[in-house]
C-alpha positions in Angstrom: 117.8 116.7 106.4 115.0 115.9 104.0 113.5 112.5 103.7 114.5 110.5 100.6 111.0 110.9 99.0 111.4 114.7 99.3 114.6 114.7 97.4 114.3 111.9 94.8 111.1 112.9 92.9 112.5 115.7 90.7 113.9 116.2 87.2 116.3 113.3 87.4 113.4 111.0 88.4 111.8 111.7 85.0 115.0 110.7 83.3 115.5 107.5 85.3 111.9 106.3 84.8 111.2 107.6 81.3 110.7 104.0 80.2 107.3 104.0 82.0 105.5 105.1 78.9 102.1 106.6 78.3 100.8 103.8 76.0 101.2 101.2 78.7 99.3 103.4 81.1 96.3 103.4 78.9 96.4 99.6 78.8 96.7 99.3 82.5 93.8 101.7 83.1 91.5 99.5 81.1 92.3 96.6 83.5 91.8 98.9 86.5 88.3 99.9 85.3 87.2 96.3 85.4 88.8 95.6 88.7 87.3 98.7 90.4 83.9 98.3 88.6 83.8 102.1 88.0 80.6 103.6 86.6 80.9 106.3 84.0 81.7 109.7 85.4 83.0 108.3 88.8 85.2 110.6 90.8 88.6 109.0 91.2 91.7 110.1 93.2 95.2 109.1 92.0 97.4 109.1 95.1 101.0 109.5 94.3 100.1 110.5 90.7 103.7 111.5 89.6 103.8 112.7 86.0 100.1 111.9 85.6 100.2 109.0 83.2 97.3 107.0 84.8 95.3 110.0 85.9 95.2 111.4 82.3 94.3 107.9 80.9 91.4 107.7 83.4 90.3 111.2 82.5 90.3 110.3 78.8 87.8 107.6 79.5 85.3 109.9 81.0 86.1 109.8 84.7 86.4 112.9 86.9 90.0 112.6 88.1 92.1 114.3 90.8 95.8 113.6 91.0 97.8 114.3 94.2 101.6 114.2 94.7 104.2 115.6 97.0 106.5 116.7 94.2 105.8 120.1 92.6 108.3 119.1 89.8 106.3 115.9 88.8 103.0 117.8 89.0 104.3 120.5 86.7 105.1 117.7 84.2 101.6 116.3 84.6 100.1 119.7 83.9 102.3 120.1 80.8 100.7 116.8 79.5 97.2 117.8 80.5 96.5 119.8 77.3 92.8 120.1 78.0 93.0 120.8 81.7 90.6 118.0 82.6 92.5 116.7 85.7 92.6 118.5 89.0 96.3 118.5 90.2 96.9 118.9 93.9 100.2 119.2 95.8 99.9 117.2 99.1 101.0 114.5 101.4 99.3 111.1 101.2 99.4 110.8 105.0 97.0 113.7 105.3 95.0 113.9 102.1 93.5 117.5 101.9 90.0 116.4 100.9 86.6 116.1 102.8 85.5 112.7 104.0 83.6 110.8 101.3 84.8 112.9 98.4 85.6 110.1 95.9 84.1 107.0 94.4 87.5 105.4 94.0 91.2 105.8 94.8 94.3 104.3 93.1 97.8 104.0 94.4 100.1 102.6 91.7 103.6 101.3 91.0 104.6 100.9 94.6 103.8 104.5 95.7 103.4 103.1 99.2 105.7 102.0 102.1 108.0 105.1 102.0 107.8 106.0 105.6 110.2 104.9 108.4 107.5 105.2 111.1 105.0 102.3 110.5 102.1 104.4 111.8 102.7 106.8 108.9 102.2 104.0 106.4 99.0 102.9 108.2 97.8 106.6 108.1 97.9 106.4 104.3 95.3 103.6 104.5 93.3 105.5 107.0 93.2 108.5 104.6 92.2 106.3 101.7 89.2 105.1 103.8 88.5 108.7 104.9 88.2 110.2 101.3 86.1 107.2 99.9 82.4 107.1 100.0 80.9 104.0 101.6 81.2 101.2 99.1 83.8 103.1 97.1 86.6 101.2 95.4 90.3 101.2 96.1 93.3 99.8 94.3 96.8 99.5 95.7 99.5 98.2 93.4 102.6 97.2 95.5 105.7 95.0 94.9 105.6 91.3 96.0 108.4 91.1 98.7 109.0 87.4 98.1 109.6 88.0 94.4 111.8 91.0 95.0 114.0 89.0 97.5 114.4 86.2 94.9 115.0 88.3 91.8 116.8 91.4 93.0 119.3 92.7 90.4 122.2 94.0 92.6 123.5 96.5 90.0 122.6 97.9 86.5 123.7 100.8 84.4 122.5 102.3 81.2 123.2 105.4 79.1 120.3 107.7 78.2 120.2 107.9 74.4 119.0 111.5 74.4 121.1 113.2 77.0 124.1 110.8 77.1 123.9 110.7 80.9 125.0 107.5 82.6 122.4 106.1 85.1 123.8 103.5 87.6 121.4 101.7 90.0 122.6 99.7 93.0 119.9 97.7 94.8 119.9 95.9 98.2 117.7 94.6 100.9 118.4 95.7 104.4 116.4 95.5 107.7 113.1 94.9 105.9 113.6 97.6 103.3 114.4 97.3 99.6 116.5 100.2 98.5 118.0 101.6 95.4 121.0 104.0 95.2 120.8 105.9 92.0 123.8 107.9 90.4 123.3 110.1 87.5 126.5 111.4 85.9 128.0 112.8 82.6 131.2 110.9 81.7 132.3 113.7 79.4 132.2 116.4 82.1 133.9 116.9 85.4 130.6 117.7 87.2 129.9 116.0 90.5 127.5 113.0 90.0 124.0 113.4 91.3 123.0 110.7 93.8 119.6 109.7 95.1 118.2 107.0 97.4 114.9 105.2 97.1 113.6 103.0 100.0 110.4 101.0 100.3 109.3 98.8 103.2 108.8 95.2 102.3 105.3 94.9 103.6 103.8 91.4 103.3 100.4 90.5 102.1 99.5 89.6 105.7 100.4 93.2 106.8 98.1 94.6 104.2 95.3 92.2 105.0 95.5 93.1 108.7 95.8 96.9 108.3 93.3 97.2 105.5 90.7 95.5 107.6 91.5 97.6 110.7 91.2 100.8 108.6 87.8 99.8 107.3 88.8 98.6 103.8 87.7 95.2 102.6 90.2 93.4 100.3 88.1 91.6 97.6 90.6 90.8 94.7 94.3 90.2 94.5 96.2 90.1 91.2 99.9 89.2 90.5 100.6 91.7 87.7 99.2 94.5 85.7 97.9 92.1 83.1 95.4 90.8 85.6 97.1 87.4 86.2 96.3 85.6 89.4 98.5 86.1 92.4 101.1 83.4 93.2 103.2 84.2 96.3 106.4 82.7 94.9 106.3 83.9 91.3 104.1 87.0 91.0 106.1 90.3 90.7 103.3 92.4 92.2 100.5 92.4 94.7 97.6 94.4 93.2 94.9 94.7 95.8 91.4 95.8 95.0 88.4 96.2 97.3 85.8 98.5 98.8 85.3 100.9 101.7 83.1 99.4 104.4 
């Protein structure tokens, strides 16, 4: 049986998350540039690039960008938006990045594209691989959910109808054994077709977990933000943990 992340990132994923728009990605990238202190022309790797929103925004600002993702379907969508062919798109696993050591000036890992794996060592391997592909002194950015905020503000259930397709999207959320998970059902109320169901799961890693494992992997955490607007991190109220630093 395939792992959830090998099943969920397909055509329906683009429907469920179509609200993550391209204009917002451009705004977020401008913040990232300040956080990472990227020089013009820097070589950047977007790990878990998905449909390529941030990779393309970085490329439009003059950076040399590579995007890597496990999903061929999402990469095909990224290529479709890459009208000038400026980004290098690579299919691959973040636990074993297929690049030479010291290939990049910076890496980004955005919108909680982390904590997918049941074996903790696999998640640590992602950090090891980030360090491997970075040049000494290179910058990294990891944008992860804030577990404390998630536990306090979890919405157990929501549903909406997609205006374009008419499909009904139902999301049921829960926290179990240190994981936050979302069960997604996509159905057409006017047809007798079997509903399509997906599961998403993310480990609720604490800030202390990241501090310990980043240091052990040779990554120095230098800045911590609480949201994509660059606001300061507050353990009880910030929706995100956005961690920036450098390779030692």
